[in-house]
C-alpha positions as CSV (number, residue, x, y, z in Angstrom):
1,X,217.6,83.5,-25.2
2,X,215.3,80.5,-25.0
3,X,212.6,81.0,-22.4
4,X,213.4,77.6,-20.8
5,X,216.9,79.0,-20.0
6,X,215.7,82.2,-18.4
7,X,215.9,82.2,-14.6
8,X,215.2,84.7,-11.8
9,X,218.3,86.7,-10.9
10,X,220.2,86.3,-14.2
11,X,222.1,89.4,-15.5
12,X,221.0,90.1,-19.0
13,X,221.3,92.8,-21.6
14,X,218.1,94.4,-23.1
15,X,218.3,97.3,-25.5
16,X,222.1,97.3,-24.8
17,X,221.7,98.0,-21.1
18,X,222.3,95.8,-18.1
19,X,219.2,94.3,-16.4
20,X,218.4,91.6,-13.9
21,X,215.6,89.1,-14.3
22,X,213.0,89.7,-11.6
23,X,210.6,87.0,-12.5
24,X,209.4,84.7,-15.4
25,X,205.8,84.1,-16.3
26,X,205.6,81.7,-19.3
27,X,201.8,82.3,-19.7
28,X,202.2,85.9,-21.0
29,X,203.6,86.9,-24.4
30,X,206.0,89.3,-22.7
31,X,207.0,86.7,-20.1
32,X,210.2,88.1,-18.7
33,X,210.1,90.8,-16.0
34,X,213.3,92.8,-15.9
35,X,214.7,95.5,-13.6
36,X,217.3,97.9,-15.2
37,X,220.1,98.1,-12.6
38,X,221.2,101.6,-13.3
39,X,217.9,103.2,-12.2
40,X,215.6,100.3,-11.1
41,X,213.1,100.9,-14.0
42,X,211.0,97.8,-14.8
43,X,210.5,96.2,-18.2
44,X,208.3,93.4,-19.6
45,X,210.0,91.7,-22.5
46,X,210.2,88.4,-24.4
47,X,213.1,86.0,-23.9
48,X,214.4,86.4,-27.5
49,X,215.0,90.1,-26.8
50,X,217.6,89.5,-24.0
51,X,221.2,88.3,-23.9
52,X,222.7,86.5,-20.9
53,X,225.7,87.9,-19.0
54,X,227.6,86.2,-16.2
55,X,229.1,88.6,-13.7
56,X,232.8,88.4,-13.2
57,X,235.3,89.6,-10.5
58,X,236.0,93.4,-11.0
59,X,233.0,94.0,-13.1
60,X,231.6,97.5,-12.5
61,X,228.1,98.7,-13.0
62,X,225.7,101.3,-11.8
63,X,223.0,100.1,-9.3
64,X,220.2,102.6,-8.4
65,X,222.3,105.5,-9.8
66,X,225.5,104.7,-8.0
67,X,228.6,102.8,-9.3
68,X,229.9,99.7,-7.7
69,X,232.6,97.2,-8.5
70,X,232.2,93.5,-7.8
71,X,235.1,92.1,-5.7
72,X,235.4,88.5,-4.7
73,X,238.3,89.0,-2.2
74,X,236.8,91.7,0.0
75,X,235.0,90.8,3.2
76,X,231.7,92.6,3.7
77,X,231.2,95.3,6.3
78,X,227.9,96.4,7.9
79,X,226.0,98.5,5.4
80,X,227.7,97.0,2.3
81,X,225.7,95.8,-0.7
82,X,226.5,92.2,-1.6
83,X,225.7,90.2,-4.7
84,X,224.9,86.5,-4.2
85,X,227.1,84.5,-6.5
86,X,227.0,81.0,-5.1
87,X,223.7,80.6,-3.2
88,X,223.4,77.7,-0.8
89,X,220.5,78.8,1.5
90,X,219.5,76.8,4.5
91,X,215.9,75.9,5.0
92,X,215.1,79.1,6.8
93,X,217.0,81.4,4.3
94,X,215.5,82.7,1.1
95,X,218.4,84.3,-0.9
96,X,218.9,83.3,-4.5
97,X,221.3,83.8,-7.4
98,X,222.3,87.4,-7.9
99,X,220.1,88.7,-5.1
100,X,221.4,92.1,-4.0
101,X,221.2,92.4,-0.2
102,X,222.5,94.7,2.5
103,X,224.7,93.5,5.3
104,X,223.1,94.0,8.7
105,X,225.6,92.1,10.9
106,X,228.8,90.1,10.6
107,X,229.3,86.6,12.0
108,X,232.3,84.2,12.0
109,X,231.2,82.2,9.0
110,X,229.2,84.8,7.1
111,X,226.8,87.7,7.3
112,X,223.2,88.4,8.2
113,X,221.4,90.5,5.6
114,X,218.7,93.1,5.9
115,X,216.2,90.3,4.9
116,X,217.3,88.1,7.8
117,X,219.2,85.7,5.5
118,X,222.3,84.0,6.8
119,X,224.8,84.1,3.9
120,X,228.2,82.4,4.1
121,X,231.3,84.4,3.0
122,X,231.7,81.9,0.1
123,X,228.3,82.8,-1.2
124,X,228.7,86.4,-2.0
125,X,230.9,89.1,-3.6
126,X,231.0,92.6,-2.2
127,X,229.7,95.5,-4.3
128,X,232.5,98.0,-3.5
129,X,231.4,101.6,-4.0
130,X,233.1,103.4,-7.0
131,X,235.2,102.2,-9.9
132,X,238.1,100.0,-8.7
133,X,241.4,100.0,-10.5
134,X,241.4,97.3,-13.3
135,X,237.6,97.2,-13.3
136,X,235.6,96.4,-16.4
137,X,232.5,98.6,-17.0
138,X,229.5,96.4,-18.0
139,X,226.6,98.8,-18.0
140,X,226.2,98.3,-21.8
141,X,226.8,95.3,-24.0
142,X,228.3,97.7,-26.6
143,X,229.9,100.7,-24.9
144,X,229.5,104.1,-26.5
145,X,232.7,105.9,-27.4
146,X,236.2,104.5,-27.8
147,X,237.5,105.1,-24.3
148,X,237.2,102.1,-21.9
149,X,236.2,104.5,-19.1
150,X,233.9,106.7,-21.1
151,X,230.9,105.9,-19.0
152,X,232.7,106.8,-15.8
153,X,233.7,110.2,-17.3
154,X,230.1,110.9,-18.4
155,X,228.8,110.2,-14.9
156,X,231.1,112.9,-13.5
157,X,229.0,115.5,-15.4
158,X,225.6,114.0,-14.4
159,X,225.1,114.2,-10.6
160,X,223.4,111.2,-9.0
161,X,219.8,112.1,-8.2
162,X,219.0,112.2,-4.5
163,X,215.9,110.2,-3.4
164,X,213.7,112.3,-1.2
165,X,212.1,110.3,1.6
166,X,208.5,109.4,1.3
167,X,206.0,107.9,3.7
168,X,206.4,104.1,3.5
169,X,210.1,104.1,2.6
170,X,212.3,101.9,4.8
171,X,215.8,103.0,5.8
172,X,218.6,101.2,7.6
173,X,220.9,102.9,10.1
174,X,224.3,101.5,9.4
175,X,226.2,102.6,12.5
176,X,224.0,101.0,15.1
177,X,224.4,97.6,16.7
178,X,222.2,95.8,16.0
179,X,221.3,97.6,12.7
180,X,218.1,99.5,12.9
181,X,215.5,99.2,10.1
182,X,212.7,101.8,10.3
183,X,209.8,103.0,8.1
184,X,209.1,106.7,7.3
185,X,205.7,107.4,9.0
186,X,205.5,111.2,8.7
187,X,207.3,114.2,7.3
188,X,207.0,117.7,8.5
189,X,209.2,120.3,6.7
190,X,212.7,119.0,6.9
191,X,212.1,116.6,9.8
192,X,211.4,112.9,9.0
193,X,209.7,110.7,11.6
194,X,210.5,107.0,11.5
195,X,209.0,104.1,13.3
196,X,210.3,103.5,16.8
197,X,210.0,107.2,17.7
198,X,213.1,108.1,15.6
199,X,213.2,111.7,14.4
200,X,215.9,112.9,12.0
201,X,216.7,115.8,9.7
202,X,216.1,115.0,6.1
203,X,219.8,115.5,5.3
204,X,220.7,112.6,7.7
205,X,218.8,110.3,5.4
206,X,220.0,111.6,2.1
207,X,223.5,112.9,2.5
208,X,225.2,111.6,5.7
209,X,225.8,108.0,4.7
210,X,224.6,107.0,8.2
211,X,221.3,105.9,6.7
212,X,220.7,103.9,3.5
213,X,217.4,103.4,1.7
214,X,216.3,99.7,1.7
215,X,212.8,99.7,0.3
216,X,211.3,102.5,-1.8
217,X,207.6,103.1,-1.8
218,X,206.0,102.6,-5.2
219,X,204.5,105.7,-6.7
């Protein structure tokens, strides 16, 4: 790609794997900052090393070790991931093309995200968990193997790694109204202490589905 055409949020392929452009700094030789969607690893590359991809309805890809399928006809529920496809933010909102946000509440004309953005229903597609019927797997520009669902079958034999809570991580409780966002402030044995005097067993954060990780502390 030409550096002039690279924009934040674009889906691109780098070394055959699906990434998203995090930022562009034309003053550096490796001017494009990427995040690999399957595991959130970061890369610094040049524009000529990447190939643009435009997401489509029923595209399926792994995001942070879990598979999702983009669906333009599904209305979001609290706790869903959404991909911003047609951003039209108001002056107080800050979402952008292909931002991935979590739904915190539902309103008549749209949703409120975990980043306090008001997003109209026409602006996003839902990232439905799993591989939907008729979906196209887009994790790689040139898929390995001859079977269209080869990657999905491989994933069955490679369990998704579980993120163990760390001090500074931010979690969202999906079944509360309003949705609660809380930071891990202490861990003792298998008990995790969150801001707001919330105390939970570690399994509640990692296995129950009640809580979802929103911000992971950098190591």
